[in-house]
C-alpha positions in Angstrom: 0.0 0.0 0.0 1.3 3.4 -0.9 2.1 6.0 1.7 -0.8 8.2 0.5 -3.4 5.5 0.6 -2.2 4.3 4.0 -2.6 7.8 5.5 -6.0 8.3 3.7 -7.4 5.2 5.5 -6.6 6.7 8.9 -9.3 8.2 11.0 -9.4 12.0 11.2 -8.2 12.1 14.8 -5.2 9.7 14.1 -4.3 11.6 11.0 -4.3 14.9 12.9 -2.2 13.5 15.8 0.3 11.9 13.4 0.6 15.3 11.6 1.1 17.1 14.9 3.7 14.6 16.1 5.7 14.7 12.8 5.6 18.5 12.7 6.8 18.7 16.3 9.8 16.5 15.5 10.5 18.5 12.3 10.7 21.7 14.4 13.5 20.4 16.6 17.1 21.5 16.1 19.7 19.4 14.4 20.3 17.4 17.6 16.7 16.0 17.4 14.1 15.7 20.1 13.3 13.1 22.8 10.0 11.4 23.4 9.2 13.0 26.8 9.6 16.5 25.2 7.2 15.7 22.4 4.7 14.4 25.0 5.0 17.6 26.9 4.5 19.8 23.9 1.5 17.9 22.6 0.1 17.5 26.2 -0.3 13.7 25.8 1.0 10.6 27.7 4.5 9.3 27.1 3.0 5.9 26.4 1.1 7.3 23.4 4.2 9.0 22.0 6.3 5.9 22.5 3.8 3.8 20.6 4.0 6.2 17.6 7.7 6.6 17.7 8.3 2.8 17.7 5.9 2.4 14.7 7.5 5.3 12.7 11.0 4.2 13.4 10.2 0.6 12.2 8.9 2.0 9.0 11.8 4.3 8.4 10.2 7.6 9.1 12.2 8.4 12.3 15.8 7.6 13.2 17.7 7.9 16.4 20.3 10.6 16.4 22.7 8.8 18.7 22.7 6.0 21.3 22.1 6.9 25.0 19.4 8.1 27.3 17.3 9.9 26.5 17.3 8.9 22.9 17.0 11.8 20.4 15.1 11.4 17.2 14.9 13.2 13.8 12.8 12.8 10.7 14.2 10.9 7.8 13.6 12.0 4.2 10.7 9.6 4.1 9.4 11.1 7.4 9.5 14.6 5.9 7.7 13.4 2.8 5.1 11.7 5.1 4.5 15.0 6.9 3.9 16.8 3.6 1.5 14.1 2.5 -0.5 14.4 5.8 -0.6 18.2 5.6 -1.8 18.0 2.0 -4.5 15.4 2.7 -5.8 17.6 5.6 -5.9 20.7 3.4 -7.8 18.9 0.6 -10.3 17.3 3.0 -11.4 20.6 4.5 -14.1 21.8 2.3 -15.5 24.5 4.4 -18.7 23.5 6.2 -18.5 25.9 9.1 -16.1 26.3 12.0 -14.4 23.3 13.6 -13.0 24.0 17.1 -10.1 22.4 19.0 -10.4 23.0 22.8 -7.1 22.7 24.7 -5.5 24.0 27.9 -8.7 23.3 29.7 -7.9 22.7 33.3 -10.1 22.4 36.4 -8.8 23.1 39.9 -10.5 21.2 42.7 -9.9 22.4 46.3 -8.5 19.7 48.6 -10.7 19.2 51.7 -8.8 16.2 53.2 -5.3 15.4 52.1 -4.5 12.0 50.6 -4.0 9.0 52.9 -2.0 7.1 50.3 1.2 8.6 49.0 1.0 10.1 45.6 3.6 8.5 43.3 3.7 11.2 40.7 6.9 13.1 39.7 7.8 15.9 42.2 8.5 19.2 40.5 10.2 22.0 42.4 8.8 25.5 41.9 10.3 28.8 43.1 9.1 28.5 46.7 7.0 25.4 46.7 6.7 22.0 45.1 4.0 20.1 43.2 3.4 16.6 41.9 2.7 16.0 38.2 1.6 12.8 36.6 -0.8 11.2 34.2 -4.0 9.3 35.1 -6.3 7.9 32.4 -4.1 9.7 29.9 -5.0 13.1 31.5 -2.3 15.4 33.0 -2.8 15.9 36.8 -1.1 18.2 39.2 -1.3 18.1 43.0 -0.2 21.3 44.9 -1.3 20.3 48.4 -4.2 22.8 48.4 -5.6 21.9 45.0 -5.8 19.0 42.5 -5.6 20.3 38.9 -6.9 18.1 36.1 -6.2 18.9 32.5 -8.8 17.6 30.0 -7.7 16.0 26.7 -7.8 18.1 23.5 -11.2 18.0 22.0 -12.4 18.7 18.5 -16.0 19.5 17.4 -18.3 22.1 15.9 -20.0 23.3 19.1 -17.7 25.1 21.6 -20.2 24.8 24.4 -20.5 21.1 23.9 -16.7 20.8 24.0 -16.6 22.7 27.4 -19.2 20.4 28.8 -17.3 17.3 27.7 -14.0 18.6 29.1 -15.7 19.5 32.4 -17.2 16.0 32.7 -13.8 14.4 32.0 -12.1 16.3 34.8 -15.0 15.7 37.3 -15.0 12.0 36.6 -11.3 11.6 37.1 -11.5 13.7 40.3 -13.9 11.2 41.8 -11.7 8.3 40.7 -8.6 9.9 42.3 -10.5 10.6 45.5 -11.1 6.8 45.9 -7.6 5.9 44.7 -5.6 8.1 47.1 -8.2 8.3 50.0 -8.6 12.1 49.6 -11.5 14.4 49.7 -12.0 17.1 47.1 -14.6 19.9 46.9 -16.1 18.9 43.6 -19.0 21.3 44.2 -16.7 24.3 43.9 -14.3 23.7 41.0 -12.5 26.6 39.3 -10.9 26.9 35.9 -7.1 26.8 36.0 -6.2 29.6 33.6 -8.2 30.3 30.4 -9.2 27.6 27.9 -7.9 28.1 24.4 -10.0 27.6 21.3 -8.4 26.9 17.9 -10.5 27.1 14.8 -9.1 24.4 12.5 -11.1 24.8 9.3 -11.0 28.5 8.8 -10.1 28.9 5.1 -8.2 32.2 5.5 -6.1 30.9 8.4 -5.2 27.7 6.4 -4.0 29.8 3.5 -2.2 32.6 5.5 -0.4 30.1 7.8 1.4 28.5 4.9 3.4 31.7 4.4 3.4 33.6 7.7 2.4 33.8 11.4 0.1 36.6 12.5 -0.8 37.5 16.1 -2.7 40.2 18.1 -4.3 40.7 21.5 -7.2 38.5 20.3 -5.2 35.5 19.1 -2.9 34.0 16.6 -2.8 32.5 13.1 -0.1 29.9 12.7 0.8 26.3 11.8 2.2 25.3 15.1 0.3 22.0 14.9 1.4 21.2 11.3 -1.6 22.9 9.6 -3.0 26.4 9.6 -5.4 27.3 12.3 -6.8 30.4 14.0 -6.6 30.4 17.8 -8.4 32.7 20.2 -7.3 33.5 23.7 -10.8 34.1 25.0 -14.1 32.2 24.6 -15.8 35.6 24.1 -14.0 36.0 20.7 -15.1 32.4 19.8 -18.7 33.4 20.4 -18.2 36.4 18.1 -16.7 34.2 15.4 -19.4 31.6 15.8 -22.1 34.2 14.9 -20.1 36.0 12.2 -21.6 34.1 9.2 -25.1 35.1 10.2 -24.0 38.7 10.7 -22.3 38.8 7.3 -25.4 37.4 5.7 -27.5 40.1 7.2 -25.1 42.7 5.9 -25.2 41.2 2.4 -29.0 41.3 2.5 -29.0 44.9 3.4 -26.4 45.7 0.7 -28.6 44.0 -1.9 -31.6 46.2 -0.9 -29.4 49.4 -0.6 -29.5 50.4 -4.4 -33.4 50.4 -4.3 -33.3 52.5 -1.1 -30.9 55.0 -2.6 -32.9 55.1 -5.9 -36.1 55.8 -4.0 -34.4 58.5 -1.9 -33.0 60.2 -5.0 -36.4 60.1 -6.8 -38.1 61.5 -3.8 -35.5 64.2 -3.5 -35.8 65.1 -7.2 -39.6 65.3 -6.9 -39.4 67.6 -3.9 -36.9 69.9 -5.7 -39.2 70.1 -8.8 -42.3 70.7 -6.6 -40.6 73.5 -4.8 -40.0 75.3 -8.1 -43.3 74.5 -9.8 -46.9 73.5 -9.3 -46.6 69.7 -9.4 -49.4 67.9 -7.6 -48.6 66.6 -4.2 -49.0 62.9 -4.6 -45.7 61.7 -2.8 -45.5 61.7 1.0 
């Protein structure tokens, strides 16, 4: 089976993840990149990255830069060609049918009511004046600060931003209940808070897909880039997503008004001309 046909038979989610992974490796310096760093950048588990790295290496798309630990990887020429194939298939498959959103950096912070009875076996990370524990549970990133348990939802893709938020919230709440039982702790699941601001990327915007092939654009509202291997428009605030979501309807209303505008202008000019003529003559008054 040819490389193109193999990629075409992939599901959309697998194709997007493969494109993101290949693109992340391609952006590394000449020394390559190691698996844990790819997992960190893509915000997925190391096990998932390891599975794909092993598969790509066996098929000649990745190669190890040198022996040792951690192992650094780079794309082979076949890997670079595979990345271009994935990007082209994604571009061709996106006939515009309305916005498609990618929700990421959605984290929920649960206050700790009772500390864990069982020792948490996650990695300890030292901050400036304190420490936190970071790990993965059910492929979701989790952080324990002592006062809070923070759960980061997986990246979600869909056409309804409100539905994505609901799914992400449910993911975090379900895992919070599981971790309560696992570590013998008590969380205040009735008073969760967002950890930072969720980010919405619009994957299928035709302008962003074209612009990102040649440049990156950013403002206080968001950014257009190809950081994931394909062009997308990313907003920093859900408020801007709401505005974008309703933009087609507003544009349609403007178009309808513009279509009617010539008739309105013509009627106004005729009425104005009649009033001028009437002011200088005895034309009957039949126009109000």
